PyMOL CGO cylinders between C-alpha atoms (Angstrom):
from pymol import cmd
from pymol.cgo import CYLINDER

trace = [
    CYLINDER, 0.00, 0.00, 0.00, 1.26, 3.48, -0.87, 0.3, 1, 1, 1, 1, 1, 1,
    CYLINDER, 1.26, 3.48, -0.87, 2.30, 5.89, 1.84, 0.3, 1, 1, 1, 1, 1, 1,
    CYLINDER, 2.30, 5.89, 1.84, 0.50, 9.22, 1.59, 0.3, 1, 1, 1, 1, 1, 1,
    CYLINDER, 0.50, 9.22, 1.59, 2.09, 12.26, 3.21, 0.3, 1, 1, 1, 1, 1, 1,
    CYLINDER, 2.09, 12.26, 3.21, 0.82, 15.85, 3.34, 0.3, 1, 1, 1, 1, 1, 1,
    CYLINDER, 0.82, 15.85, 3.34, 3.30, 18.57, 2.36, 0.3, 1, 1, 1, 1, 1, 1,
    CYLINDER, 3.30, 18.57, 2.36, 3.13, 21.98, 3.97, 0.3, 1, 1, 1, 1, 1, 1,
    CYLINDER, 3.13, 21.98, 3.97, 5.15, 25.20, 3.80, 0.3, 1, 1, 1, 1, 1, 1,
    CYLINDER, 5.15, 25.20, 3.80, 4.62, 28.66, 5.22, 0.3, 1, 1, 1, 1, 1, 1,
    CYLINDER, 4.62, 28.66, 5.22, 6.29, 30.05, 2.07, 0.3, 1, 1, 1, 1, 1, 1,
    CYLINDER, 6.29, 30.05, 2.07, 3.08, 29.53, 0.10, 0.3, 1, 1, 1, 1, 1, 1,
    CYLINDER, 3.08, 29.53, 0.10, -0.54, 30.42, 0.90, 0.3, 1, 1, 1, 1, 1, 1,
    CYLINDER, -0.54, 30.42, 0.90, -2.24, 28.23, 3.45, 0.3, 1, 1, 1, 1, 1, 1,
    CYLINDER, -2.24, 28.23, 3.45, -5.08, 26.05, 2.16, 0.3, 1, 1, 1, 1, 1, 1,
    CYLINDER, -5.08, 26.05, 2.16, -8.37, 27.95, 2.07, 0.3, 1, 1, 1, 1, 1, 1,
    CYLINDER, -8.37, 27.95, 2.07, -10.42, 24.79, 2.37, 0.3, 1, 1, 1, 1, 1, 1,
    CYLINDER, -10.42, 24.79, 2.37, -10.23, 21.14, 3.41, 0.3, 1, 1, 1, 1, 1, 1,
    CYLINDER, -10.23, 21.14, 3.41, -7.21, 20.17, 1.31, 0.3, 1, 1, 1, 1, 1, 1,
    CYLINDER, -7.21, 20.17, 1.31, -3.42, 19.96, 1.55, 0.3, 1, 1, 1, 1, 1, 1,
    CYLINDER, -3.42, 19.96, 1.55, -0.96, 22.22, -0.27, 0.3, 1, 1, 1, 1, 1, 1,
    CYLINDER, -0.96, 22.22, -0.27, 0.42, 19.01, -1.76, 0.3, 1, 1, 1, 1, 1, 1,
    CYLINDER, 0.42, 19.01, -1.76, 0.40, 15.26, -1.25, 0.3, 1, 1, 1, 1, 1, 1,
    CYLINDER, 0.40, 15.26, -1.25, 3.42, 13.00, -1.65, 0.3, 1, 1, 1, 1, 1, 1,
    CYLINDER, 3.42, 13.00, -1.65, 2.75, 9.44, -2.82, 0.3, 1, 1, 1, 1, 1, 1,
    CYLINDER, 2.75, 9.44, -2.82, 5.76, 7.25, -3.47, 0.3, 1, 1, 1, 1, 1, 1,
    CYLINDER, 5.76, 7.25, -3.47, 7.95, 9.17, -5.94, 0.3, 1, 1, 1, 1, 1, 1,
    CYLINDER, 7.95, 9.17, -5.94, 5.34, 11.76, -6.97, 0.3, 1, 1, 1, 1, 1, 1,
    CYLINDER, 5.34, 11.76, -6.97, 4.00, 14.99, -5.47, 0.3, 1, 1, 1, 1, 1, 1,
    CYLINDER, 4.00, 14.99, -5.47, 0.59, 16.28, -6.42, 0.3, 1, 1, 1, 1, 1, 1,
    CYLINDER, 0.59, 16.28, -6.42, 0.55, 20.06, -5.94, 0.3, 1, 1, 1, 1, 1, 1,
    CYLINDER, 0.55, 20.06, -5.94, -2.84, 21.65, -5.26, 0.3, 1, 1, 1, 1, 1, 1,
    CYLINDER, -2.84, 21.65, -5.26, -3.98, 24.52, -7.42, 0.3, 1, 1, 1, 1, 1, 1,
    CYLINDER, -3.98, 24.52, -7.42, -2.16, 27.73, -6.57, 0.3, 1, 1, 1, 1, 1, 1,
    CYLINDER, -2.16, 27.73, -6.57, -3.88, 31.06, -6.96, 0.3, 1, 1, 1, 1, 1, 1,
    CYLINDER, -3.88, 31.06, -6.96, -2.10, 34.44, -6.68, 0.3, 1, 1, 1, 1, 1, 1,
    CYLINDER, -2.10, 34.44, -6.68, -2.38, 34.83, -2.93, 0.3, 1, 1, 1, 1, 1, 1,
    CYLINDER, -2.38, 34.83, -2.93, 0.44, 36.55, -1.10, 0.3, 1, 1, 1, 1, 1, 1,
    CYLINDER, 0.44, 36.55, -1.10, 1.40, 33.99, 1.59, 0.3, 1, 1, 1, 1, 1, 1,
    CYLINDER, 1.40, 33.99, 1.59, 1.89, 36.75, 4.19, 0.3, 1, 1, 1, 1, 1, 1,
    CYLINDER, 1.89, 36.75, 4.19, -1.41, 38.57, 3.72, 0.3, 1, 1, 1, 1, 1, 1,
    CYLINDER, -1.41, 38.57, 3.72, -3.52, 35.79, 2.16, 0.3, 1, 1, 1, 1, 1, 1,
    CYLINDER, -3.52, 35.79, 2.16, -4.82, 38.43, -0.27, 0.3, 1, 1, 1, 1, 1, 1,
    CYLINDER, -4.82, 38.43, -0.27, -4.68, 38.38, -4.08, 0.3, 1, 1, 1, 1, 1, 1,
    CYLINDER, -4.68, 38.38, -4.08, -1.61, 40.31, -5.22, 0.3, 1, 1, 1, 1, 1, 1,
    CYLINDER, -1.61, 40.31, -5.22, -2.38, 43.71, -6.73, 0.3, 1, 1, 1, 1, 1, 1,
    CYLINDER, -2.38, 43.71, -6.73, -2.12, 44.15, -10.48, 0.3, 1, 1, 1, 1, 1, 1,
    CYLINDER, -2.12, 44.15, -10.48, -3.28, 42.20, -13.47, 0.3, 1, 1, 1, 1, 1, 1,
    CYLINDER, -3.28, 42.20, -13.47, -2.54, 38.87, -15.05, 0.3, 1, 1, 1, 1, 1, 1,
    CYLINDER, -2.54, 38.87, -15.05, 1.24, 39.46, -15.19, 0.3, 1, 1, 1, 1, 1, 1,
    CYLINDER, 1.24, 39.46, -15.19, 1.53, 40.02, -11.44, 0.3, 1, 1, 1, 1, 1, 1,
    CYLINDER, 1.53, 40.02, -11.44, -0.94, 37.25, -10.66, 0.3, 1, 1, 1, 1, 1, 1,
    CYLINDER, -0.94, 37.25, -10.66, 0.84, 34.70, -12.85, 0.3, 1, 1, 1, 1, 1, 1,
    CYLINDER, 0.84, 34.70, -12.85, 4.19, 35.60, -11.30, 0.3, 1, 1, 1, 1, 1, 1,
    CYLINDER, 4.19, 35.60, -11.30, 2.79, 35.04, -7.80, 0.3, 1, 1, 1, 1, 1, 1,
    CYLINDER, 2.79, 35.04, -7.80, 1.18, 31.74, -8.82, 0.3, 1, 1, 1, 1, 1, 1,
    CYLINDER, 1.18, 31.74, -8.82, 4.49, 30.38, -10.11, 0.3, 1, 1, 1, 1, 1, 1,
    CYLINDER, 4.49, 30.38, -10.11, 6.30, 31.62, -6.96, 0.3, 1, 1, 1, 1, 1, 1,
    CYLINDER, 6.30, 31.62, -6.96, 3.71, 29.83, -4.82, 0.3, 1, 1, 1, 1, 1, 1,
    CYLINDER, 3.71, 29.83, -4.82, 4.02, 26.71, -6.94, 0.3, 1, 1, 1, 1, 1, 1,
    CYLINDER, 4.02, 26.71, -6.94, 7.82, 26.78, -6.62, 0.3, 1, 1, 1, 1, 1, 1,
    CYLINDER, 7.82, 26.78, -6.62, 7.57, 27.10, -2.82, 0.3, 1, 1, 1, 1, 1, 1,
    CYLINDER, 7.57, 27.10, -2.82, 5.31, 24.06, -2.48, 0.3, 1, 1, 1, 1, 1, 1,
    CYLINDER, 5.31, 24.06, -2.48, 7.42, 22.05, -4.93, 0.3, 1, 1, 1, 1, 1, 1,
    CYLINDER, 7.42, 22.05, -4.93, 10.54, 22.93, -2.92, 0.3, 1, 1, 1, 1, 1, 1,
    CYLINDER, 10.54, 22.93, -2.92, 8.80, 21.86, 0.30, 0.3, 1, 1, 1, 1, 1, 1,
    CYLINDER, 8.80, 21.86, 0.30, 8.12, 18.51, -1.36, 0.3, 1, 1, 1, 1, 1, 1,
    CYLINDER, 8.12, 18.51, -1.36, 11.87, 18.02, -1.79, 0.3, 1, 1, 1, 1, 1, 1,
    CYLINDER, 11.87, 18.02, -1.79, 11.81, 18.56, -5.53, 0.3, 1, 1, 1, 1, 1, 1,
    CYLINDER, 11.81, 18.56, -5.53, 12.34, 21.42, -7.97, 0.3, 1, 1, 1, 1, 1, 1,
    CYLINDER, 12.34, 21.42, -7.97, 10.48, 23.10, -10.81, 0.3, 1, 1, 1, 1, 1, 1,
    CYLINDER, 10.48, 23.10, -10.81, 12.73, 21.18, -13.24, 0.3, 1, 1, 1, 1, 1, 1,
    CYLINDER, 12.73, 21.18, -13.24, 11.08, 17.95, -12.03, 0.3, 1, 1, 1, 1, 1, 1,
    CYLINDER, 11.08, 17.95, -12.03, 7.56, 19.07, -12.96, 0.3, 1, 1, 1, 1, 1, 1,
    CYLINDER, 7.56, 19.07, -12.96, 5.87, 16.39, -15.06, 0.3, 1, 1, 1, 1, 1, 1,
    CYLINDER, 5.87, 16.39, -15.06, 2.47, 17.98, -15.69, 0.3, 1, 1, 1, 1, 1, 1,
    CYLINDER, 2.47, 17.98, -15.69, 0.82, 21.37, -15.24, 0.3, 1, 1, 1, 1, 1, 1,
    CYLINDER, 0.82, 21.37, -15.24, -2.80, 22.37, -15.58, 0.3, 1, 1, 1, 1, 1, 1,
    CYLINDER, -2.80, 22.37, -15.58, -3.35, 26.08, -16.04, 0.3, 1, 1, 1, 1, 1, 1,
    CYLINDER, -3.35, 26.08, -16.04, -6.79, 27.59, -15.49, 0.3, 1, 1, 1, 1, 1, 1,
    CYLINDER, -6.79, 27.59, -15.49, -7.40, 31.07, -16.94, 0.3, 1, 1, 1, 1, 1, 1,
    CYLINDER, -7.40, 31.07, -16.94, -10.48, 33.26, -16.78, 0.3, 1, 1, 1, 1, 1, 1,
    CYLINDER, -10.48, 33.26, -16.78, -9.44, 34.73, -20.16, 0.3, 1, 1, 1, 1, 1, 1,
    CYLINDER, -9.44, 34.73, -20.16, -7.80, 32.46, -22.72, 0.3, 1, 1, 1, 1, 1, 1,
    CYLINDER, -7.80, 32.46, -22.72, -6.64, 35.65, -24.44, 0.3, 1, 1, 1, 1, 1, 1,
    CYLINDER, -6.64, 35.65, -24.44, -3.91, 35.69, -21.76, 0.3, 1, 1, 1, 1, 1, 1,
    CYLINDER, -3.91, 35.69, -21.76, -2.48, 32.44, -23.17, 0.3, 1, 1, 1, 1, 1, 1,
    CYLINDER, -2.48, 32.44, -23.17, 0.49, 34.04, -25.05, 0.3, 1, 1, 1, 1, 1, 1,
    CYLINDER, 0.49, 34.04, -25.05, 1.50, 36.06, -21.96, 0.3, 1, 1, 1, 1, 1, 1,
    CYLINDER, 1.50, 36.06, -21.96, 1.30, 32.97, -19.75, 0.3, 1, 1, 1, 1, 1, 1,
    CYLINDER, 1.30, 32.97, -19.75, 3.60, 31.17, -22.19, 0.3, 1, 1, 1, 1, 1, 1,
    CYLINDER, 3.60, 31.17, -22.19, 6.17, 33.97, -21.79, 0.3, 1, 1, 1, 1, 1, 1,
    CYLINDER, 6.17, 33.97, -21.79, 5.93, 33.95, -17.99, 0.3, 1, 1, 1, 1, 1, 1,
    CYLINDER, 5.93, 33.95, -17.99, 6.06, 30.16, -17.80, 0.3, 1, 1, 1, 1, 1, 1,
    CYLINDER, 6.06, 30.16, -17.80, 9.22, 30.17, -19.92, 0.3, 1, 1, 1, 1, 1, 1,
    CYLINDER, 9.22, 30.17, -19.92, 10.98, 32.15, -17.17, 0.3, 1, 1, 1, 1, 1, 1,
    CYLINDER, 10.98, 32.15, -17.17, 10.30, 29.32, -14.68, 0.3, 1, 1, 1, 1, 1, 1,
    CYLINDER, 10.30, 29.32, -14.68, 10.81, 26.27, -16.93, 0.3, 1, 1, 1, 1, 1, 1,
    CYLINDER, 10.81, 26.27, -16.93, 13.25, 25.14, -19.59, 0.3, 1, 1, 1, 1, 1, 1,
    CYLINDER, 13.25, 25.14, -19.59, 13.32, 22.18, -21.95, 0.3, 1, 1, 1, 1, 1, 1,
    CYLINDER, 13.32, 22.18, -21.95, 12.15, 19.56, -21.60, 0.3, 1, 1, 1, 1, 1, 1,
    CYLINDER, 12.15, 19.56, -21.60, 9.02, 21.47, -20.64, 0.3, 1, 1, 1, 1, 1, 1,
    CYLINDER, 9.02, 21.47, -20.64, 6.36, 19.71, -18.56, 0.3, 1, 1, 1, 1, 1, 1,
    CYLINDER, 6.36, 19.71, -18.56, 3.25, 18.36, -20.23, 0.3, 1, 1, 1, 1, 1, 1,
    CYLINDER, 3.25, 18.36, -20.23, 0.47, 20.92, -19.89, 0.3, 1, 1, 1, 1, 1, 1,
    CYLINDER, 0.47, 20.92, -19.89, -3.19, 21.63, -20.37, 0.3, 1, 1, 1, 1, 1, 1,
    CYLINDER, -3.19, 21.63, -20.37, -4.63, 25.14, -20.38, 0.3, 1, 1, 1, 1, 1, 1,
    CYLINDER, -4.63, 25.14, -20.38, -8.32, 25.64, -19.78, 0.3, 1, 1, 1, 1, 1, 1,
    CYLINDER, -8.32, 25.64, -19.78, -10.50, 28.73, -19.78, 0.3, 1, 1, 1, 1, 1, 1,
    CYLINDER, -10.50, 28.73, -19.78, -12.87, 28.79, -16.82, 0.3, 1, 1, 1, 1, 1, 1,
    CYLINDER, -12.87, 28.79, -16.82, -15.70, 31.08, -15.86, 0.3, 1, 1, 1, 1, 1, 1,
    CYLINDER, -15.70, 31.08, -15.86, -14.36, 31.96, -12.41, 0.3, 1, 1, 1, 1, 1, 1,
    CYLINDER, -14.36, 31.96, -12.41, -11.65, 31.04, -9.91, 0.3, 1, 1, 1, 1, 1, 1,
    CYLINDER, -11.65, 31.04, -9.91, -11.49, 31.31, -6.10, 0.3, 1, 1, 1, 1, 1, 1,
    CYLINDER, -11.49, 31.31, -6.10, -11.26, 34.82, -4.66, 0.3, 1, 1, 1, 1, 1, 1,
    CYLINDER, -11.26, 34.82, -4.66, -11.63, 36.37, -8.11, 0.3, 1, 1, 1, 1, 1, 1,
    CYLINDER, -11.63, 36.37, -8.11, -8.20, 35.16, -9.28, 0.3, 1, 1, 1, 1, 1, 1,
    CYLINDER, -8.20, 35.16, -9.28, -7.39, 35.37, -12.99, 0.3, 1, 1, 1, 1, 1, 1,
    CYLINDER, -7.39, 35.37, -12.99, -5.18, 32.25, -12.97, 0.3, 1, 1, 1, 1, 1, 1,
    CYLINDER, -5.18, 32.25, -12.97, -4.72, 28.99, -11.06, 0.3, 1, 1, 1, 1, 1, 1,
    CYLINDER, -4.72, 28.99, -11.06, -2.07, 26.33, -11.67, 0.3, 1, 1, 1, 1, 1, 1,
    CYLINDER, -2.07, 26.33, -11.67, -1.69, 22.80, -10.29, 0.3, 1, 1, 1, 1, 1, 1,
    CYLINDER, -1.69, 22.80, -10.29, 1.11, 20.33, -10.91, 0.3, 1, 1, 1, 1, 1, 1,
    CYLINDER, 1.11, 20.33, -10.91, 2.43, 16.79, -10.69, 0.3, 1, 1, 1, 1, 1, 1,
    CYLINDER, 2.43, 16.79, -10.69, 6.12, 16.60, -9.78, 0.3, 1, 1, 1, 1, 1, 1,
    CYLINDER, 6.12, 16.60, -9.78, 8.64, 13.75, -9.73, 0.3, 1, 1, 1, 1, 1, 1,
    CYLINDER, 8.64, 13.75, -9.73, 10.55, 13.33, -6.46, 0.3, 1, 1, 1, 1, 1, 1,
]
cmd.load_cgo(trace, "trace")
């Protein structure tokens, strides 16, 4: 039977519901969706999609680091956007956090995200 372990860090926003920041199972970490909350204030960062995407990837990196891994070990991302028109900008921002081989990815436009966020990203990471 697999061992399931919750991962937690104060360097990323605390869960705003009944879930863990991430779960480690064997040699994988499943990172919960990160929205652009400042971990100190638990408020959405000011600005638009550029600032929000930057905060989301910072939060993602903090949880991935707490799992004992790195952004380079990301296998799969799912990006949720409230405006798919932001897709080219997200590609540019993502390229500052990842290099080849890039993780597999899906990008989905959604009607709304928690706390009025413009972007949310979750991940699967190899440990």
